[in-house]
Steps between C-alpha positions, in 0.01 A plus 500: 500500500637846413540740788240767517633857483276772643566862506334685775519439877144638524260513211176692552219309335137589460330308786829378660850596612734218373825423668743364254860368491740777411775376266671836429387846540425642156427163329152517397333186384458133611463314178663166568240302679557135420204265418228750504324541159353790306125547526313688226233772589312796380437780756272725290167372365141630462172320460136599477524594868653824367589576137597160363278322249489141636395317819778469772480119512538485118798730524655288789444189282687659214805581702500161666473318173780707351760402762471769761538406865345807653269788404381829663162641392558869542178671458476871528446608867334174606548135574257250335273439797127533565227454253522654152300429183616603153278519193610257225650654193271526201561541122733334258835607651748224619426589860132433452590138516655530848193350669485208250871427556447518880215255499681265271804508728339468843136403442156612622554372856788741544397802277210700658275678259175686558281730288409854603266689272566255225878543534740214604729575804772285620624491857872565524688251710690633799868458546424243768284297263777527226746366751274204588454412133850543368767489760710194535764452766844550355363569150285810482435785750286815494634798699266750626572846358369841382596770265489815714384743221560869569668809361682821589371807292496343151755229569355154545651316790413138519647249737453131541468377857586122513381266778269748678182374672266799453475754226701821569328831427725749301630792702596850368857624540628859441740391226571207272757359733292541819194344320701193431641499853175535694327220306796266528510572867129387522608173330772461761263590787244242402770230460633585846156475656434165338860379564547425123768559255367730225662708224386805314631617166459793258319417184575628153680826582466642151118447475345827368742710711838393614600450855843677533796288589590742780165444673553120468847529642403705793206278611662263749184291514537407130686177460348376163362639169388375164787516250284311254106512482311316226253784449562644152453868617726532797817610305742233631754636250430867578470761226638834398378656827566229766777238562432132464413302808851345497643847488282593797643192683860593435454863606316402815760247609781743411350766717426259789836340512719801396325777687221399733641195678182304431416140410495380137176508303395160366299450180214274407339414159118458482207449265259770630264272313140625419413328159454122484285440183707697231876481451765710339637846480283755675345240725579472870574119511628248752830328463721800413695556823574322819729446795703185566542460885742255642348314797450139612157566625195635312346726758468877544759528783779319326440654153495858642794447728698378203403813312610705799844337464513586132493133411290525194502638146266658258425359155283534200625179338862415581535226760805476722615178666707688763607838622785518764712775648794345676840654575411817310403312183151511347445177302206411283389168352246540222259222417580525132245418238591346160603743228486802739800704578549707825696813581527624857566857575651568843372847585598727788625832617855567613592689819559869412234518234315828474197487726365845484324508175339776313133606509301439186349820373196573287484730202466795739812405703296372800584174678287199404387248763706210358832337591802721473741456212810298575817411316579166331706397809179411673398151416770424244567168345815379680549195296304269244529129489360261241393146588302326774752532792596868536700625802607839628765552769431810702823707563380723774461810279131438437212628705304209373469248208191340353471265203267518207475182288377563155402221259470499121145356541215759445229504763215283376240755625692834548364795693681714242652442163855376512477338850759216526488240771709636784582441867623749757697400813496707823788741569794391714763712666873442523683381821618789713858585452 
């Protein structure tokens, strides 16, 4: 068994304070964990309980049958509980067959239908009922969750709360940063009260308006964010006005480690799925982004504690056999597919990089509420390695290093044109000198 390496003496976790073995102050990740296996999960999903277009048990069945081990139904500002009836779709659209498919899959004894004023209504199954129907010990697990859906001014601020027991009402804050803070604190407070481990993460930071990297960096409660979201309108790659989500990640971690003395920000990939009856560009489909969490047990506590250690990676297609960080070397083993090539970019920021940035100005010379403009020394490609077994030896000059594994295989159902199957590992820090 490989020896586990853990960076922090004390890691503050939503819902718990974890005491962990300290290998060396300044070494960040514990990625060599022996016989534990990666488990696949999606942490951002919508059903008819909010603005999705299929029944929650049908959605759970889709993920289970497609090789996922865990799923969070993250409805907007609610958890699927209580009684709710939804009028069946009508017309000739693909989703009009949702009820027909539902009945075919689970039968009349399970599917509850009634008529009100000549219109068919279907009772939506609760999370507890979905668990009873689909969960299997060691094979598939639902995790109770919610998308806390809020905004500051015109900036949407959405955060997923994972492994909460009751829905959390959004709370106003006097700024973008403080809006994120106060709502994540409420996640932590509920977890503490219930003696549970829970996590909260920032969703699609470039949705409609960008969440500035400086606000992300200064928010100490923020430990995770979506570097990839399968919704086609969230601007993962940025545009002429806003940096990509990867660029936000690099700026945030550079500021945290080089200036603010704060923990690294981890990244997740998710579906944010809403659409289950039509597939393709422009649709918000399942199966686009997920996390692979290394754990020997399929339960909420073990999965989330592994994420709090950074022992997971994000993917929209590339599968990794192993990610380790030992003796200052980040090593990756790709589970290579036939006739597919892989190139890994080791990305990081070196100590001494410019961390002040310049404000982005509008046509009238006024500052715009977006991330400041930084030089190319933030989040630069430190090395590129072809093949299925790339490694990078940290030399102590880096603030952090992360790996991006890019394949030559196009995504089979891309959120945006040109998406290639990719995986993102979590950042690691060099050993202290």
